[in-house]
N, CA, C and O of each residue as an XYZ file, in Angstrom:
436
protein
N     -12.826    -18.417     -1.886
C     -11.677    -18.726     -1.070
C     -10.390    -18.275     -1.742
O      -9.458    -17.836     -1.069
N     -10.333    -18.379     -3.073
C      -9.122    -17.995     -3.789
C      -8.721    -16.557     -3.538
O      -7.532    -16.260     -3.424
N      -9.707    -15.644     -3.448
C      -9.375    -14.235     -3.219
C      -8.773    -14.020     -1.836
O      -8.005    -13.080     -1.637
N      -9.117    -14.889     -0.870
C      -8.538    -14.787      0.466
C      -7.055    -15.119      0.464
O      -6.337    -14.750      1.393
N      -6.587    -15.815     -0.571
C      -5.197    -16.223     -0.642
C      -4.382    -15.359     -1.597
O      -3.204    -15.630     -1.829
N      -5.002    -14.325     -2.148
C      -4.278    -13.401     -3.009
C      -3.160    -12.757     -2.206
O      -3.405    -12.243     -1.115
N      -1.928    -12.774     -2.727
C      -0.773    -12.293     -1.977
C      -0.945    -10.856     -1.501
O      -0.625    -10.554     -0.352
N      -1.437     -9.973     -2.345
C      -1.625     -8.568     -1.939
C      -2.605     -8.459     -0.767
O      -2.395     -7.669      0.154
N      -3.665     -9.250     -0.810
C      -4.661     -9.231      0.271
C      -4.039     -9.751      1.559
O      -4.243     -9.167      2.624
N      -3.288    -10.831      1.478
C      -2.658    -11.412      2.662
C      -1.647    -10.433      3.268
O      -1.619    -10.255      4.485
N      -0.821     -9.799      2.437
C       0.171     -8.854      2.940
C      -0.494     -7.649      3.597
O      -0.020     -7.167      4.626
N      -1.578     -7.163      3.018
C      -2.307     -6.038      3.624
C      -2.886     -6.456      4.970
O      -2.827     -5.692      5.933
N      -3.441     -7.657      5.047
C      -4.008     -8.137      6.321
C      -2.926     -8.269      7.390
O      -3.158     -7.941      8.554
N      -1.755     -8.745      7.001
C      -0.642     -8.846      7.950
C      -0.296     -7.457      8.486
O      -0.109     -7.273      9.689
N      -0.214     -6.494      7.587
C       0.133     -5.123      7.984
C      -0.946     -4.530      8.879
O      -0.635     -3.908      9.895
N      -2.207     -4.715      8.514
C      -3.314     -4.214      9.334
C      -3.308     -4.862     10.713
O      -3.554     -4.190     11.714
N      -3.031     -6.149     10.774
C      -2.995     -6.859     12.053
C      -1.869     -6.327     12.940
O      -2.052     -6.164     14.147
N      -0.716     -6.061     12.347
C       0.416     -5.526     13.114
C       0.080     -4.144     13.672
O       0.398     -3.851     14.825
N      -0.556     -3.295     12.870
C      -0.946     -1.956     13.319
C      -1.922     -2.065     14.491
O      -1.792     -1.343     15.480
N      -2.882     -2.954     14.381
C      -3.861     -3.150     15.449
C      -3.192     -3.692     16.706
O      -3.475     -3.231     17.812
N      -2.316     -4.659     16.541
C      -1.647     -5.302     17.678
C      -0.878     -4.306     18.531
O      -0.915     -4.384     19.759
N      -0.176     -3.361     17.889
C       0.646     -2.414     18.652
C      -0.016     -1.040     18.779
O       0.600     -0.093     19.268
N      -1.266     -0.937     18.338
C      -2.038      0.303     18.432
C      -1.297      1.466     17.770
O      -1.168      2.545     18.347
N      -0.814      1.227     16.551
C      -0.071      2.242     15.803
C      -1.018      3.044     14.915
O      -2.112      2.591     14.579
N      -0.586      4.215     14.553
C      -1.357      5.040     13.622
C      -1.107      4.598     12.190
O      -2.022      4.593     11.366
N       0.135      4.225     11.894
C       0.527      3.830     10.544
C       1.257      2.494     10.590
O       1.801      2.093     11.619
N       1.251      1.828      9.459
C       2.029      0.607      9.302
C       2.442      0.462      7.855
O       1.782      0.978      6.953
N       3.528     -0.237      7.640
C       3.994     -0.472      6.273
C       4.685     -1.822      6.208
O       5.259     -2.298      7.187
N       4.617     -2.416      5.047
C       5.293     -3.670      4.801
C       5.995     -3.547      3.462
O       5.361     -3.284      2.440
N       7.289     -3.737      3.470
C       8.071     -3.660      2.249
C       8.443     -5.055      1.776
O       8.841     -5.909      2.567
N       8.308     -5.271      0.485
C       8.691     -6.538     -0.127
C       9.909     -6.271     -0.996
O       9.885     -5.414     -1.880
N      10.963     -7.009     -0.733
C      12.195     -6.836     -1.504
C      12.198     -7.735     -2.730
O      11.703     -8.862     -2.700
N      12.764     -7.213     -3.803
C      12.985     -8.009     -4.997
C      14.301     -8.760     -4.877
O      15.019     -8.617     -3.886
N      14.610     -9.549     -5.872
C      15.833    -10.342     -5.855
C      17.081     -9.478     -5.734
O      18.085     -9.921     -5.176
N      17.036     -8.264     -6.243
C      18.194     -7.367     -6.193
C      18.336     -6.659     -4.851
O      19.241     -5.844     -4.675
N      17.447     -6.964     -3.900
C      17.519     -6.369     -2.576
C      16.910     -4.986     -2.478
O      17.097     -4.307     -1.469
N      16.191     -4.553     -3.491
C      15.521     -3.250     -3.481
C      14.030     -3.455     -3.218
O      13.473     -4.508     -3.530
N      13.394     -2.434     -2.640
C      11.963     -2.514     -2.359
C      11.199     -2.533     -3.682
O      11.310     -1.604     -4.482
N      10.420     -3.596     -3.908
C       9.636     -3.687     -5.140
C       8.142     -3.499     -4.889
O       7.371     -3.255     -5.817
N       7.744     -3.616     -3.621
C       6.352     -3.391     -3.252
C       6.340     -2.805     -1.851
O       7.094     -3.243     -0.982
N       5.484     -1.814     -1.631
C       5.404     -1.171     -0.320
C       3.935     -0.973      0.012
O       3.241     -0.192     -0.639
N       3.470     -1.678      1.018
C       2.066     -1.649      1.413
C       1.944     -0.761      2.643
O       2.657     -0.958      3.627
N       1.049      0.210      2.592
C       0.865      1.112      3.730
C      -0.534      0.972      4.306
O      -1.489      0.655      3.596
N      -0.634      1.212      5.593
C      -1.905      1.203      6.313
C      -1.934      2.465      7.175
O      -0.932      2.833      7.788
N      -3.094      3.121      7.212
C      -3.251      4.295      8.063
C      -3.169      5.618      7.330
O      -3.414      6.669      7.921
N      -2.828      5.582      6.048
C      -2.797      6.800      5.226
C      -3.872      6.667      4.151
O      -4.029      5.612      3.538
N      -4.601      7.749      3.937
C      -5.580      7.692      2.856
C      -4.868      7.805      1.503
O      -3.688      8.150      1.443
N      -5.583      7.518      0.443
C      -4.985      7.496     -0.896
C      -4.405      8.852     -1.299
O      -3.366      8.904     -1.957
N      -5.056      9.939     -0.916
C      -4.539     11.269     -1.249
C      -3.182     11.512     -0.584
O      -2.277     12.077     -1.199
N      -3.047     11.085      0.668
C      -1.768     11.240      1.370
C      -0.682     10.430      0.689
O       0.419     10.930      0.460
N      -0.986      9.178      0.365
C       0.001      8.315     -0.310
C       0.417      8.936     -1.642
O       1.603      8.962     -1.970
N      -0.557      9.438     -2.415
C      -0.237     10.070     -3.710
C       0.579     11.338     -3.539
O       1.351     11.703     -4.425
N       0.415     12.020     -2.394
C       1.123     13.272     -2.151
C       2.574     13.102     -1.728
O       3.316     14.083     -1.673
N       2.992     11.878     -1.428
C       4.385     11.631     -1.051
C       5.216     11.659     -2.326
O       4.882     10.999     -3.310
N       6.294     12.421     -2.302
C       7.030     12.720     -3.533
C       7.644     11.514     -4.240
O       7.784     11.538     -5.462
N       8.012     10.468     -3.513
C       8.561      9.303     -4.200
C       8.398      8.041     -3.365
O       8.264      8.087     -2.142
N       8.415      6.932     -4.057
C       8.310      5.596     -3.481
C       9.529      5.338     -2.596
O      10.608      5.848     -2.899
N       9.399      4.568     -1.516
C      10.565      4.283     -0.672
C      11.710      3.672     -1.489
O      11.497      2.801     -2.333
N      12.910      4.144     -1.219
C      14.071      3.701     -1.984
C      14.992      2.788     -1.189
O      15.997      2.311     -1.717
N      14.664      2.542      0.064
C      15.511      1.668      0.872
C      16.718      2.369      1.448
O      17.759      1.749      1.666
N      16.583      3.659      1.695
C      17.644      4.419      2.347
C      17.260      4.611      3.809
O      16.177      4.192      4.218
N      18.101      5.219      4.580
C      17.785      5.529      5.965
C      17.473      4.294      6.791
O      18.157      3.275      6.695
N      16.420      4.402      7.611
C      16.045      3.304      8.497
C      15.628      2.081      7.684
O      15.967      0.955      8.050
N      14.902      2.283      6.592
C      14.532      1.138      5.744
C      15.779      0.455      5.191
O      15.842     -0.773      5.143
N      16.746      1.220      4.786
C      17.999      0.650      4.294
C      18.717     -0.140      5.369
O      19.284     -1.199      5.100
N      18.693      0.379      6.589
C      19.299     -0.336      7.707
C      18.622     -1.688      7.897
O      19.294     -2.701      8.091
N      17.292     -1.705      7.842
C      16.565     -2.957      8.012
C      16.856     -3.946      6.885
O      16.840     -5.157      7.102
N      17.119     -3.436      5.690
C      17.470     -4.307      4.565
C      18.870     -4.888      4.788
O      19.090     -6.084      4.597
N      19.807     -4.035      5.191
C      21.199     -4.475      5.397
C      21.361     -5.339      6.641
O      22.147     -6.286      6.655
N      20.613     -5.003      7.678
C      20.741     -5.676      8.977
C      19.333     -6.016      9.466
O      18.765     -5.284     10.276
N      18.773     -7.114      8.982
C      17.370     -7.446      9.269
C      17.137     -7.944     10.697
O      16.996     -9.142     10.946
N      17.103     -6.992     11.616
C      16.857     -7.290     13.025
C      15.773     -6.357     13.541
O      15.640     -5.238     13.046
N      14.990     -6.798     14.538
C      13.959     -5.914     15.111
C      14.583     -4.614     15.616
O      15.708     -4.594     16.116
N      13.829     -3.548     15.473
C      14.328     -2.224     15.846
C      13.162     -1.423     16.411
O      12.095     -1.359     15.800
N      13.362     -0.814     17.573
C      12.336      0.039     18.179
C      12.970      1.397     18.432
O      13.988      1.505     19.115
N      12.353      2.433     17.873
C      12.911      3.783     17.978
C      11.895      4.723     18.599
O      10.746      4.792     18.161
N      12.325      5.442     19.617
C      11.463      6.447     20.245
C      11.497      7.757     19.460
O      10.534      8.522     19.490
N      12.598      8.017     18.762
C      12.765      9.233     17.952
C      13.438      8.848     16.640
O      14.663      8.742     16.575
N      12.653      8.643     15.609
C      13.205      8.248     14.306
C      14.323      9.173     13.838
O      15.373      8.715     13.387
N      14.093     10.451     13.947
C      15.045     11.436     13.445
C      16.373     11.479     14.174
O      17.335     12.056     13.668
N      16.446     10.884     15.345
C      17.679     10.913     16.120
C      18.589      9.723     15.818
O      19.748      9.704     16.231
N      18.067      8.737     15.102
C      18.894      7.566     14.780
C      19.937      7.971     13.739
O      19.615      8.707     12.806
N      21.190      7.502     13.880
C      22.249      7.909     12.948
C      21.989      7.528     11.484
O      22.548      8.149     10.580
N      21.157      6.523     11.245
C      20.856      6.142      9.860
C      19.671      6.899      9.265
O      19.375      6.744      8.080
N      18.998      7.706     10.062
C      17.818      8.424      9.587
C      18.201      9.446      8.510
O      19.174     10.186      8.657
N      17.424      9.472      7.437
C      17.622     10.471      6.381
C      16.373     11.331      6.204
O      16.278     12.113      5.258
N      15.419     11.182      7.121
C      14.188     11.954      7.027
C      13.184     11.298      6.102
O      13.359     10.156      5.678
N      12.142     12.028      5.800
C      11.072     11.522      4.955
C      10.978     12.349      3.686
O      11.383     13.512      3.666
N      10.445     11.752      2.625
C      10.262     12.534      1.398
C       9.177     13.592      1.585
O       8.350     13.505      2.492
N       9.200     14.572      0.723
C       8.197     15.638      0.750
C       6.796     15.032      0.688
O       6.537     14.111     -0.086
N       5.898     15.566      1.516
C       4.506     15.111      1.531
C       4.250     13.961      2.492
O       3.096     13.586      2.699
N       5.289     13.393      3.081
C       5.136     12.285      4.016
C       4.616     12.815      5.341
O       5.103     13.839      5.820
N       3.635     12.145      5.949
C       3.149     12.634      7.242
C       4.239     12.510      8.308
O       5.102     11.637      8.212
N       4.206     13.370      9.315
C       5.222     13.291     10.370
C       5.092     11.986     11.159
O       3.989     11.527     11.456
N       6.224     11.415     11.482
C       6.276     10.204     12.305
C       7.430     10.354     13.279
O       8.488     10.880     12.932
N       7.219      9.892     14.489
C       8.241     10.033     15.521
C       8.767      8.680     15.965
O       9.971      8.426     15.911
N       7.869      7.816     16.402
C       8.287      6.518     16.931
C       8.118      5.436     15.877
O       7.360      5.584     14.919
N       8.845      4.344     16.080
C       8.787      3.273     15.090
C       9.168      1.949     15.750
O      10.146      1.873     16.493
N       8.396      0.925     15.472
C       8.743     -0.437     15.852
C       8.858     -1.214     14.549
O       7.885     -1.331     13.804
N      10.031     -1.738     14.275
C      10.298     -2.400     13.001
C      10.653     -3.863     13.221
O      11.382     -4.210     14.150
N      10.134     -4.695     12.365
C      10.471     -6.115     12.395
C      10.701     -6.559     10.964
O      10.115     -6.003     10.035
N      11.532     -7.536     10.787
C      11.796     -8.037      9.446
C      11.439     -9.509      9.374
O      11.406    -10.220     10.378
N      11.177     -9.932      8.168
C      10.865    -11.337      7.914
C      11.400    -11.667      6.546
O      11.139    -10.947      5.582
N      12.131    -12.727      6.452
C      12.601    -13.146      5.145
C      12.214    -14.596      4.936
O      11.968    -15.340      5.885
N      12.168    -14.968      3.701
C      11.838    -16.361      3.402
C      12.626    -16.788      2.180
O      13.085    -15.957      1.396
N      12.773    -18.057      2.031
C      13.488    -18.607      0.891
C      12.779    -19.880      0.453
O      12.122    -20.552      1.248
N      12.924    -20.187     -0.800
C      12.374    -21.435     -1.324
C      13.556    -22.306     -1.726
O      14.433    -21.871     -2.473
N      13.574    -23.504     -1.240
C      14.651    -24.435     -1.565
C      14.086    -25.575     -2.398
O      13.003    -26.092     -2.122
N      14.827    -25.950     -3.405
C      14.386    -27.075     -4.224
C      15.436    -28.146     -4.242
O      15.250    -29.182     -4.882
């Protein structure tokens, strides 16, 4: 049972469930660190060779940066046409449409 509660496993399952729910080819879940930068990025729908072939880890620019700065749902029919789009790093598979949602949490003591 403990392995079912491993954070990495749970986050991957959430991402896989979202991809299945909206019948997407790809899905990703970014985890922000305390400094507001992406510290973990979980992908679904890309094989390991494709992920390794992407020139760099997401840096939180472009659409991802927008979601960090303004955490609201976003649905785009043409990613590249959005004014915040900066494109994809070398080796990234082509993507056109995007449905984005954000979730934040806090611990209070």
